[in-house]
PDB file as gemmi writes it, atoms N, CA and C in Angstrom:
CRYST1    1.000    1.000    1.000  90.00  90.00  90.00 P 1                      
ATOM      1  N   UNK A   1      88.620 110.852 106.457  1.00  0.00           N  
ATOM      2  CA  UNK A   1      89.498 110.855 105.294  1.00  0.00           C  
ATOM      3  C   UNK A   1      90.265 112.174 105.279  1.00  0.00           C  
ATOM      4  N   UNK A   2      91.568 112.084 105.120  1.00  0.00           N  
ATOM      5  CA  UNK A   2      92.436 113.256 105.024  1.00  0.00           C  
ATOM      6  C   UNK A   2      92.865 113.442 103.580  1.00  0.00           C  
ATOM      7  N   UNK A   3      92.850 114.690 103.118  1.00  0.00           N  
ATOM      8  CA  UNK A   3      93.256 114.964 101.741  1.00  0.00           C  
ATOM      9  C   UNK A   3      94.255 116.108 101.711  1.00  0.00           C  
ATOM     10  N   UNK A   4      95.054 116.134 100.652  1.00  0.00           N  
ATOM     11  CA  UNK A   4      95.965 117.234 100.382  1.00  0.00           C  
ATOM     12  C   UNK A   4      96.356 117.154  98.906  1.00  0.00           C  
ATOM     13  N   UNK A   5      96.989 118.189  98.431  1.00  0.00           N  
ATOM     14  CA  UNK A   5      97.489 118.210  97.059  1.00  0.00           C  
ATOM     15  C   UNK A   5      98.999 117.962  97.104  1.00  0.00           C  
ATOM     16  N   UNK A   6      99.480 117.118  96.176  1.00  0.00           N  
ATOM     17  CA  UNK A   6     100.913 116.825  96.112  1.00  0.00           C  
ATOM     18  C   UNK A   6     101.419 117.064  94.700  1.00  0.00           C  
ATOM     19  N   UNK A   7     102.726 117.180  94.580  1.00  0.00           N  
ATOM     20  CA  UNK A   7     103.374 117.296  93.276  1.00  0.00           C  
ATOM     21  C   UNK A   7     104.540 116.310  93.235  1.00  0.00           C  
ATOM     22  N   UNK A   8     104.575 115.514  92.169  1.00  0.00           N  
ATOM     23  CA  UNK A   8     105.658 114.560  91.929  1.00  0.00           C  
ATOM     24  C   UNK A   8     106.332 114.971  90.627  1.00  0.00           C  
ATOM     25  N   UNK A   9     107.453 115.686  90.737  1.00  0.00           N  
ATOM     26  CA  UNK A   9     108.074 116.312  89.576  1.00  0.00           C  
ATOM     27  C   UNK A   9     109.067 115.429  88.834  1.00  0.00           C  
ATOM     28  N   UNK A  10     109.694 114.501  89.545  1.00  0.00           N  
ATOM     29  CA  UNK A  10     110.731 113.681  88.920  1.00  0.00           C  
ATOM     30  C   UNK A  10     110.464 112.199  89.161  1.00  0.00           C  
ATOM     31  N   UNK A  11     111.182 111.368  88.441  1.00  0.00           N  
ATOM     32  CA  UNK A  11     111.074 109.918  88.643  1.00  0.00           C  
ATOM     33  C   UNK A  11     111.520 109.561  90.052  1.00  0.00           C  
ATOM     34  N   UNK A  12     112.547 110.234  90.548  1.00  0.00           N  
ATOM     35  CA  UNK A  12     113.019 109.982  91.911  1.00  0.00           C  
ATOM     36  C   UNK A  12     111.951 110.366  92.938  1.00  0.00           C  
ATOM     37  N   UNK A  13     111.219 111.455  92.683  1.00  0.00           N  
ATOM     38  CA  UNK A  13     110.106 111.837  93.565  1.00  0.00           C  
ATOM     39  C   UNK A  13     109.068 110.723  93.627  1.00  0.00           C  
ATOM     40  N   UNK A  14     108.736 110.143  92.489  1.00  0.00           N  
ATOM     41  CA  UNK A  14     107.747 109.061  92.445  1.00  0.00           C  
ATOM     42  C   UNK A  14     108.253 107.862  93.235  1.00  0.00           C  
ATOM     43  N   UNK A  15     109.502 107.500  93.053  1.00  0.00           N  
ATOM     44  CA  UNK A  15     110.077 106.364  93.797  1.00  0.00           C  
ATOM     45  C   UNK A  15     110.030 106.615  95.299  1.00  0.00           C  
ATOM     46  N   UNK A  16     110.475 107.807  95.720  1.00  0.00           N  
ATOM     47  CA  UNK A  16     110.486 108.139  97.145  1.00  0.00           C  
ATOM     48  C   UNK A  16     109.068 108.146  97.712  1.00  0.00           C  
ATOM     49  N   UNK A  17     108.123 108.707  96.967  1.00  0.00           N  
ATOM     50  CA  UNK A  17     106.723 108.757  97.391  1.00  0.00           C  
ATOM     51  C   UNK A  17     106.168 107.351  97.577  1.00  0.00           C  
ATOM     52  N   UNK A  18     106.377 106.471  96.612  1.00  0.00           N  
ATOM     53  CA  UNK A  18     105.862 105.102  96.695  1.00  0.00           C  
ATOM     54  C   UNK A  18     106.489 104.357  97.875  1.00  0.00           C  
ATOM     55  N   UNK A  19     107.772 104.579  98.133  1.00  0.00           N  
ATOM     56  CA  UNK A  19     108.414 103.947  99.289  1.00  0.00           C  
ATOM     57  C   UNK A  19     107.768 104.392 100.594  1.00  0.00           C  
ATOM     58  N   UNK A  20     107.398 105.655 100.687  1.00  0.00           N  
ATOM     59  CA  UNK A  20     106.752 106.171 101.902  1.00  0.00           C  
ATOM     60  C   UNK A  20     105.355 105.592 102.060  1.00  0.00           C  
ATOM     61  N   UNK A  21     104.533 105.649 101.009  1.00  0.00           N  
ATOM     62  CA  UNK A  21     103.136 105.215 101.149  1.00  0.00           C  
ATOM     63  C   UNK A  21     103.006 103.699 101.308  1.00  0.00           C  
ATOM     64  N   UNK A  22     103.927 102.930 100.754  1.00  0.00           N  
ATOM     65  CA  UNK A  22     103.827 101.469 100.922  1.00  0.00           C  
ATOM     66  C   UNK A  22     104.138 101.054 102.359  1.00  0.00           C  
ATOM     67  N   UNK A  23     104.828 101.901 103.108  1.00  0.00           N  
ATOM     68  CA  UNK A  23     105.108 101.577 104.507  1.00  0.00           C  
ATOM     69  C   UNK A  23     103.920 101.888 105.420  1.00  0.00           C  
ATOM     70  N   UNK A  24     102.884 102.528 104.887  1.00  0.00           N  
ATOM     71  CA  UNK A  24     101.696 102.882 105.670  1.00  0.00           C  
ATOM     72  C   UNK A  24     100.633 101.793 105.534  1.00  0.00           C  
ATOM     73  N   UNK A  25      99.871 101.590 106.599  1.00  0.00           N  
ATOM     74  CA  UNK A  25      98.812 100.570 106.590  1.00  0.00           C  
ATOM     75  C   UNK A  25      97.473 101.092 106.084  1.00  0.00           C  
ATOM     76  N   UNK A  26      97.358 102.400 105.844  1.00  0.00           N  
ATOM     77  CA  UNK A  26      96.080 102.956 105.393  1.00  0.00           C  
ATOM     78  C   UNK A  26      95.983 102.896 103.868  1.00  0.00           C  
ATOM     79  N   UNK A  27      94.753 102.888 103.364  1.00  0.00           N  
ATOM     80  CA  UNK A  27      94.534 102.942 101.921  1.00  0.00           C  
ATOM     81  C   UNK A  27      94.703 104.385 101.463  1.00  0.00           C  
ATOM     82  N   UNK A  28      95.461 104.570 100.395  1.00  0.00           N  
ATOM     83  CA  UNK A  28      95.750 105.905  99.885  1.00  0.00           C  
ATOM     84  C   UNK A  28      95.456 105.924  98.392  1.00  0.00           C  
ATOM     85  N   UNK A  29      94.662 106.910  97.970  1.00  0.00           N  
ATOM     86  CA  UNK A  29      94.330 107.082  96.564  1.00  0.00           C  
ATOM     87  C   UNK A  29      94.915 108.392  96.053  1.00  0.00           C  
ATOM     88  N   UNK A  30      95.213 108.414  94.763  1.00  0.00           N  
ATOM     89  CA  UNK A  30      95.596 109.636  94.079  1.00  0.00           C  
ATOM     90  C   UNK A  30      94.568 109.881  92.984  1.00  0.00           C  
ATOM     91  N   UNK A  31      94.150 111.134  92.824  1.00  0.00           N  
ATOM     92  CA  UNK A  31      93.197 111.437  91.766  1.00  0.00           C  
ATOM     93  C   UNK A  31      93.658 112.649  90.974  1.00  0.00           C  
ATOM     94  N   UNK A  32      93.492 112.520  89.678  1.00  0.00           N  
ATOM     95  CA  UNK A  32      93.821 113.584  88.738  1.00  0.00           C  
ATOM     96  C   UNK A  32      92.706 113.602  87.707  1.00  0.00           C  
ATOM     97  N   UNK A  33      91.906 114.673  87.739  1.00  0.00           N  
ATOM     98  CA  UNK A  33      90.744 114.719  86.854  1.00  0.00           C  
ATOM     99  C   UNK A  33      89.763 113.642  87.251  1.00  0.00           C  
ATOM    100  N   UNK A  34      89.378 112.817  86.296  1.00  0.00           N  
ATOM    101  CA  UNK A  34      88.413 111.749  86.598  1.00  0.00           C  
ATOM    102  C   UNK A  34      89.081 110.411  86.908  1.00  0.00           C  
ATOM    103  N   UNK A  35      90.404 110.377  86.939  1.00  0.00           N  
ATOM    104  CA  UNK A  35      91.132 109.147  87.208  1.00  0.00           C  
ATOM    105  C   UNK A  35      91.503 109.047  88.682  1.00  0.00           C  
ATOM    106  N   UNK A  36      91.274 107.869  89.262  1.00  0.00           N  
ATOM    107  CA  UNK A  36      91.649 107.588  90.641  1.00  0.00           C  
ATOM    108  C   UNK A  36      92.448 106.293  90.642  1.00  0.00           C  
ATOM    109  N   UNK A  37      93.636 106.343  91.259  1.00  0.00           N  
ATOM    110  CA  UNK A  37      94.494 105.150  91.285  1.00  0.00           C  
ATOM    111  C   UNK A  37      94.979 104.905  92.718  1.00  0.00           C  
ATOM    112  N   UNK A  38      95.453 103.702  92.950  1.00  0.00           N  
ATOM    113  CA  UNK A  38      96.059 103.338  94.230  1.00  0.00           C  
ATOM    114  C   UNK A  38      97.436 103.998  94.306  1.00  0.00           C  
ATOM    115  N   UNK A  39      97.678 104.768  95.353  1.00  0.00           N  
ATOM    116  CA  UNK A  39      98.942 105.500  95.484  1.00  0.00           C  
ATOM    117  C   UNK A  39     100.139 104.574  95.666  1.00  0.00           C  
ATOM    118  N   UNK A  40      99.898 103.325  95.985  1.00  0.00           N  
ATOM    119  CA  UNK A  40     100.993 102.377  96.193  1.00  0.00           C  
ATOM    120  C   UNK A  40     101.420 101.713  94.885  1.00  0.00           C  
ATOM    121  N   UNK A  41     100.789 102.087  93.787  1.00  0.00           N  
ATOM    122  CA  UNK A  41     101.098 101.515  92.471  1.00  0.00           C  
ATOM    123  C   UNK A  41     101.957 102.493  91.664  1.00  0.00           C  
ATOM    124  N   UNK A  42     103.210 102.144  91.487  1.00  0.00           N  
ATOM    125  CA  UNK A  42     104.111 103.028  90.740  1.00  0.00           C  
ATOM    126  C   UNK A  42     103.671 103.149  89.277  1.00  0.00           C  
ATOM    127  N   UNK A  43     103.168 102.078  88.699  1.00  0.00           N  
ATOM    128  CA  UNK A  43     102.684 102.138  87.316  1.00  0.00           C  
ATOM    129  C   UNK A  43     101.432 103.009  87.223  1.00  0.00           C  
ATOM    130  N   UNK A  44     100.578 102.919  88.214  1.00  0.00           N  
ATOM    131  CA  UNK A  44      99.380 103.758  88.241  1.00  0.00           C  
ATOM    132  C   UNK A  44      99.737 105.232  88.312  1.00  0.00           C  
ATOM    133  N   UNK A  45     100.733 105.578  89.109  1.00  0.00           N  
ATOM    134  CA  UNK A  45     101.157 106.974  89.240  1.00  0.00           C  
ATOM    135  C   UNK A  45     101.641 107.511  87.900  1.00  0.00           C  
ATOM    136  N   UNK A  46     102.394 106.713  87.169  1.00  0.00           N  
ATOM    137  CA  UNK A  46     102.910 107.178  85.875  1.00  0.00           C  
ATOM    138  C   UNK A  46     101.805 107.310  84.825  1.00  0.00           C  
ATOM    139  N   UNK A  47     100.624 106.793  85.114  1.00  0.00           N  
ATOM    140  CA  UNK A  47      99.510 106.963  84.175  1.00  0.00           C  
ATOM    141  C   UNK A  47      98.792 108.299  84.384  1.00  0.00           C  
ATOM    142  N   UNK A  48      99.133 109.017  85.461  1.00  0.00           N  
ATOM    143  CA  UNK A  48      98.507 110.302  85.755  1.00  0.00           C  
ATOM    144  C   UNK A  48      99.266 111.449  85.097  1.00  0.00           C  
ATOM    145  N   UNK A  49      98.622 112.595  85.020  1.00  0.00           N  
ATOM    146  CA  UNK A  49      99.250 113.819  84.522  1.00  0.00           C  
ATOM    147  C   UNK A  49     100.095 114.402  85.650  1.00  0.00           C  
ATOM    148  N   UNK A  50     101.406 114.194  85.604  1.00  0.00           N  
ATOM    149  CA  UNK A  50     102.296 114.629  86.675  1.00  0.00           C  
ATOM    150  C   UNK A  50     102.730 116.081  86.533  1.00  0.00           C  
ATOM    151  N   UNK A  51     102.278 116.766  85.495  1.00  0.00           N  
ATOM    152  CA  UNK A  51     102.618 118.174  85.323  1.00  0.00           C  
ATOM    153  C   UNK A  51     101.798 119.066  86.235  1.00  0.00           C  
ATOM    154  N   UNK A  52     100.671 118.554  86.726  1.00  0.00           N  
ATOM    155  CA  UNK A  52      99.788 119.314  87.604  1.00  0.00           C  
ATOM    156  C   UNK A  52      99.744 118.659  88.978  1.00  0.00           C  
ATOM    157  N   UNK A  53      99.361 119.424  90.012  1.00  0.00           N  
ATOM    158  CA  UNK A  53      99.211 118.819  91.343  1.00  0.00           C  
ATOM    159  C   UNK A  53      98.166 117.708  91.329  1.00  0.00           C  
ATOM    160  N   UNK A  54      98.371 116.726  92.189  1.00  0.00           N  
ATOM    161  CA  UNK A  54      97.520 115.541  92.282  1.00  0.00           C  
ATOM    162  C   UNK A  54      96.893 115.519  93.670  1.00  0.00           C  
ATOM    163  N   UNK A  55      95.624 115.137  93.736  1.00  0.00           N  
ATOM    164  CA  UNK A  55      94.935 115.060  95.028  1.00  0.00           C  
ATOM    165  C   UNK A  55      95.211 113.717  95.687  1.00  0.00           C  
ATOM    166  N   UNK A  56      95.691 113.753  96.924  1.00  0.00           N  
ATOM    167  CA  UNK A  56      95.943 112.553  97.712  1.00  0.00           C  
ATOM    168  C   UNK A  56      94.828 112.425  98.739  1.00  0.00           C  
ATOM    169  N   UNK A  57      94.251 111.225  98.855  1.00  0.00           N  
ATOM    170  CA  UNK A  57      93.216 110.936  99.843  1.00  0.00           C  
ATOM    171  C   UNK A  57      93.649 109.724 100.654  1.00  0.00           C  
ATOM    172  N   UNK A  58      93.811 109.917 101.969  1.00  0.00           N  
ATOM    173  CA  UNK A  58      94.183 108.829 102.872  1.00  0.00           C  
ATOM    174  C   UNK A  58      92.928 108.382 103.611  1.00  0.00           C  
ATOM    175  N   UNK A  59      92.586 107.110 103.485  1.00  0.00           N  
ATOM    176  CA  UNK A  59      91.368 106.554 104.085  1.00  0.00           C  
ATOM    177  C   UNK A  59      91.723 105.823 105.370  1.00  0.00           C  
ATOM    178  N   UNK A  60      92.016 106.579 106.407  1.00  0.00           N  
ATOM    179  CA  UNK A  60      92.402 106.010 107.689  1.00  0.00           C  
ATOM    180  C   UNK A  60      93.286 106.987 108.430  1.00  0.00           C  
ATOM    181  N   UNK A  61      93.733 106.592 109.609  1.00  0.00           N  
ATOM    182  CA  UNK A  61      94.551 107.460 110.443  1.00  0.00           C  
ATOM    183  C   UNK A  61      95.996 106.971 110.477  1.00  0.00           C  
ATOM    184  N   UNK A  62      96.894 107.818 110.046  1.00  0.00           N  
ATOM    185  CA  UNK A  62      98.330 107.584 110.149  1.00  0.00           C  
ATOM    186  C   UNK A  62      98.979 108.952 110.305  1.00  0.00           C  
ATOM    187  N   UNK A  63      99.098 109.433 111.550  1.00  0.00           N  
ATOM    188  CA  UNK A  63      99.603 110.795 111.784  1.00  0.00           C  
ATOM    189  C   UNK A  63     100.997 111.038 111.202  1.00  0.00           C  
ATOM    190  N   UNK A  64     101.836 110.027 111.176  1.00  0.00           N  
ATOM    191  CA  UNK A  64     103.200 110.200 110.679  1.00  0.00           C  
ATOM    192  C   UNK A  64     103.251 110.293 109.154  1.00  0.00           C  
ATOM    193  N   UNK A  65     102.207 109.829 108.487  1.00  0.00           N  
ATOM    194  CA  UNK A  65     102.204 109.801 107.020  1.00  0.00           C  
ATOM    195  C   UNK A  65     102.385 111.194 106.427  1.00  0.00           C  
ATOM    196  N   UNK A  66     101.572 112.142 106.866  1.00  0.00           N  
ATOM    197  CA  UNK A  66     101.632 113.480 106.274  1.00  0.00           C  
ATOM    198  C   UNK A  66     102.935 114.196 106.629  1.00  0.00           C  
ATOM    199  N   UNK A  67     103.531 113.848 107.759  1.00  0.00           N  
ATOM    200  CA  UNK A  67     104.839 114.419 108.114  1.00  0.00           C  
ATOM    201  C   UNK A  67     105.906 113.908 107.142  1.00  0.00           C  
ATOM    202  N   UNK A  68     105.848 112.625 106.812  1.00  0.00           N  
ATOM    203  CA  UNK A  68     106.810 112.042 105.876  1.00  0.00           C  
ATOM    204  C   UNK A  68     106.608 112.570 104.459  1.00  0.00           C  
ATOM    205  N   UNK A  69     105.355 112.907 104.115  1.00  0.00           N  
ATOM    206  CA  UNK A  69     105.042 113.382 102.758  1.00  0.00           C  
ATOM    207  C   UNK A  69     105.221 114.892 102.587  1.00  0.00           C  
ATOM    208  N   UNK A  70     105.669 115.585 103.614  1.00  0.00           N  
ATOM    209  CA  UNK A  70     105.809 117.043 103.574  1.00  0.00           C  
ATOM    210  C   UNK A  70     106.568 117.568 102.346  1.00  0.00           C  
ATOM    211  N   UNK A  71     107.651 116.908 101.900  1.00  0.00           N  
ATOM    212  CA  UNK A  71     108.360 117.445 100.720  1.00  0.00           C  
ATOM    213  C   UNK A  71     107.517 117.452  99.436  1.00  0.00           C  
ATOM    214  N   UNK A  72     106.461 116.662  99.387  1.00  0.00           N  
ATOM    215  CA  UNK A  72     105.645 116.554  98.184  1.00  0.00           C  
ATOM    216  C   UNK A  72     104.359 117.378  98.247  1.00  0.00           C  
ATOM    217  N   UNK A  73     103.997 117.846  99.432  1.00  0.00           N  
ATOM    218  CA  UNK A  73     102.735 118.551  99.626  1.00  0.00           C  
ATOM    219  C   UNK A  73     102.833 119.974  99.065  1.00  0.00           C  
ATOM    220  N   UNK A  74     101.804 120.350  98.290  1.00  0.00           N  
ATOM    221  CA  UNK A  74     101.710 121.682  97.703  1.00  0.00           C  
ATOM    222  C   UNK A  74     100.715 122.470  98.542  1.00  0.00           C  
ATOM    223  N   UNK A  75     101.097 123.635  98.954  1.00  0.00           N  
ATOM    224  CA  UNK A  75     100.201 124.474  99.784  1.00  0.00           C  
ATOM    225  C   UNK A  75      99.186 125.191  98.935  1.00  0.00           C  
TER     226      UNK A  75                                                      
END                                                                             
């Protein structure tokens, strides 16, 4: 399992993020506090606290995924 922290600051960021993760075949979760949602669910993402970084967990191997998500990754 690969993890990183991401930030989705705008509605356009959320749209772009969902378009990227839906093209991947691996299961991807986002967690904020005690809430965990499917990263491919745009409604689920809007239920999270987007003011703070969100933990992304990819359950599988997709080397190109993290390269595509680089604009959203927080160091």
